[in-house]
N, C-alpha and C positions, 0 to 999 in steps of 0.2 A: 458522149456518150453514142451519138450516132455513129461515129467512126469506128468504135470499138465494137459495136453490134454488127458491123457491117464486115468487120475485118474476122469477126467469127463467124461469118455466114448465116447470120440471124436477121430476120425481118425486123425493122424497127419502125414505131409509129410516132408521131409528134402532133400534140394537140398544143393550142394557144388560147391563153387566158387573158391576154392582154398585158401592156406595159412592158418597159425594157427594150424595147426595139432598139434605139441609140448605143446602147451600150453591148448588144448581142455580135460576136464574132462573125455570125453569118450574114449581116449586113455588108459584110466585105469580102467575104470568102464562100465559094459554093457548098458549104457543109451540108445544108438542107436537101441537096440534091441526091446525096446518099441516103436519104430516108425512103422507106416503101411507100409511106403517106402520109397524108396529114389529116387527122381527124377532128374535124372542126365543131364547134358548138353551135353553129349558126350558117344560114345561107349569107347572111350578111357578112360574117367573118369570111366566109368562102370567097366572096366578092372581093374583100379587101387584098386577100393573097391573090387573086387573080390579076390585080392591077399592079402586082409586084413585079420587078425583072424575073425572068424565068430561072436564072441562076440562083436564086435565093429561095427556091421552094422545089417539091418533087413534081412530078407530073400528075400524080393522083390527090385531088383535094375533095375528101368526102365528109358529108354532114352528118354527125351523131347526134346533135342536139346536147344538151344538158338533161340532169334530173333533178327529182326532188323525193325526199323522204317522205313517202306519202301516209304512213304509219304515224310520223312525227306531226307533220304539217296536215292535219285533218280538220273535218268540221266538227262543231259542236258549240253548245250554248246558245243563247239568243242574240240577236243582232241588235244594235243601238242605230236607230234611223238617223241620228243626228252625228254619228261619228264617221269621219273621213280619216283614213291612215295612208302616210307617206312612209316607206322604210327604204333605207339606203344610206351611203355614205353622203354627209353634207359637203359636197363639192360643187362648183359652179354649174358643170354641165349636167346636173340634175335637174335644174329648173324651178327648184321648189318656191322661188319667188312669184311664178305664176300661178301655181296653185293657191298660195296665200290670197292672192287676189281675186280667186275665183270662189272663195269660200262665202258662203251667203248667210243670211239671218237664220237663227236656229241650227246652222250647222257647226261643228266642232272638229278642229284639225288637229291630229296628232302628227308630229314630225317626230319619226323615229330612227335615231342614227346618229353616229359618232361625228363630230365635227373633224375634218382634215384640212380645213381653210378657215382660220379664224375671222380673217376680214369678210368671208361669205358669210359665215354665221352671224356677224354683227349686222350685216346688210338685212340679213332674214329678220332678225328680231327686231329691226328697226321696222321694217315693212309689216310686221306683224302686230305693233303696237296699237292697242284698242280693238283688235280682233280677237276671235276665240280661237287661239292657236296653243298649243301646248307643245314644247320642246322637252323630249326624253333622250338623253344620251347614253344611258347606262341599262337598257331593257335586255335581261337575260334571255335566254332560249325559250322557257315556258312562256315569259310574258310576252314575248314575240309572237308566239302563236297565239295567245289570248288575246292580243290585239287586232292579229288577222281575223280571228273568227268573230269577234263582237262589232268589227267595221261594218257600215251599211256599204263601203266602196273603197278599194285600195286605189292609188293613183300613182303613176309613175309619170312626172310630165319632163323628162328629159329632151333636151335640146343639144342641137349640133354646135349652134353657134352662142355662147354665154352672154350674160348681162355687161361684160367687159369687151364684147366683141371677139375673143377668142374661140377659134375653132377647134373641136375635137374630133379626131379622125378615126378615134376605134372606142367609142362608147357604148355601153351596151352592148357587149358580144352575144350575151344570152336574154338578160332581163330576168335574173332570179327572184327577184321580189315579187315580181308580176305571177311567175309561177308557184311561189309559195302561198301567197294571198289565193291565188284559183285553187290551189289544192286543199284549201281550208275552206272551200266553198263561198268564195267572196268576190262578187262582180269586180271587175278590175277595168279601170281608166288609164290607157296610155297614150303618149304621142306617138305620131308616125316617124318614129325615129330609131335607125340602126336595126337592130333586131326585134324591137318590141311587138312590131305587127305579126312576127311568125309565131308569137306566144299566144297574143290574145286574138280571138276571132271576132272581129268587128260585128255588133249587133246579136253577138251570140253568146258569148262569155263575158261581155263587156262592150266598151267603145274605143274606138282609136280616133284620136282627134289632130289637127295640125300643131306642130311644135310652136310654143311661145304665144298661143291664143288662149287668154285667162277665159274669156267668154265662151270658148267652145268648151272649155273644162268646167266652168260654171254649169252650162245647160246642161250637161251629161251628169254632173254631180247631183243636181237638183232632182235630175229625173229618176236617178237610183234611190236617193234618201227619201223623196217623196212618194214612190210607189214601190212600198216593200214586196208585194207580189212579184213584180218585173225584176227587183234585187234578187229575190230568192230563186227564181228560174234562171236567172242568168247565172249565179252561183253554183247551183246544180250543174249546168251545163259547163261551167269551169271547171268543177271537180272531175266531170267525166272526161273531159278532155285531156286533163293531166294523167289521169289513169290509163289513157287508150295510148298516149304519145309520150309523155315526160316523166314516166317512171325511171329509176336507175336500171331495172331489168330491160325495159326497153332501150335505153341508152347503151347495155352492155350488149345487147342482141345487134345494134347497128355496128357497134364496135367489132365484134366478131364475123360479122358478114363482110 
């Protein structure tokens, strides 16, 4: 596609949503040098590409960020101060085990997402035994919005090194689940991993905590569950941040620029 566009004298732009690197012809051939620019969905993604050999990428690496459908993911309804929600694929680098460890008395965790690793799901279910944790694997689009809206706090506890000791080098290129929760007016706690601190403004729209630290997660979750006015203030600020920076219109303007 890149070579075809350039042969026709047209500018051509490439983005990166993660995965498949080992199978890409551009791993061995300088195909991407022919692209006009890369349009990347986070500064974290841009840094990953800057650390690749120059023959694998064009000279221009621009950050456009991702977007959220703010009409679909919108505030509404009453908050449940006991409800904590995680949304995402159930794979080991999501760090859900640390979130399960962080859930305290009077709190209820909804783990919303499809399992992509059955051994990891078994590990999580074993860790959740005796705790107030609900696993939901088949939530539809409307149900997803409803959970974001009802939750007192949404949490993304992602880690670079998972419980098996494996390192994930390109996790959370944007952190879409955090942006969706924020668009629904929900305070969000994330780890200081990959792109997540670019989405969540620490102490303003939620909190950023160290990865793999269940104690730090517990403190911030309790702070929001036990203080609904603080959660509401941060949720309002979260929605405002999305409307200012992470709408699809804003992403389109950055692409055109």
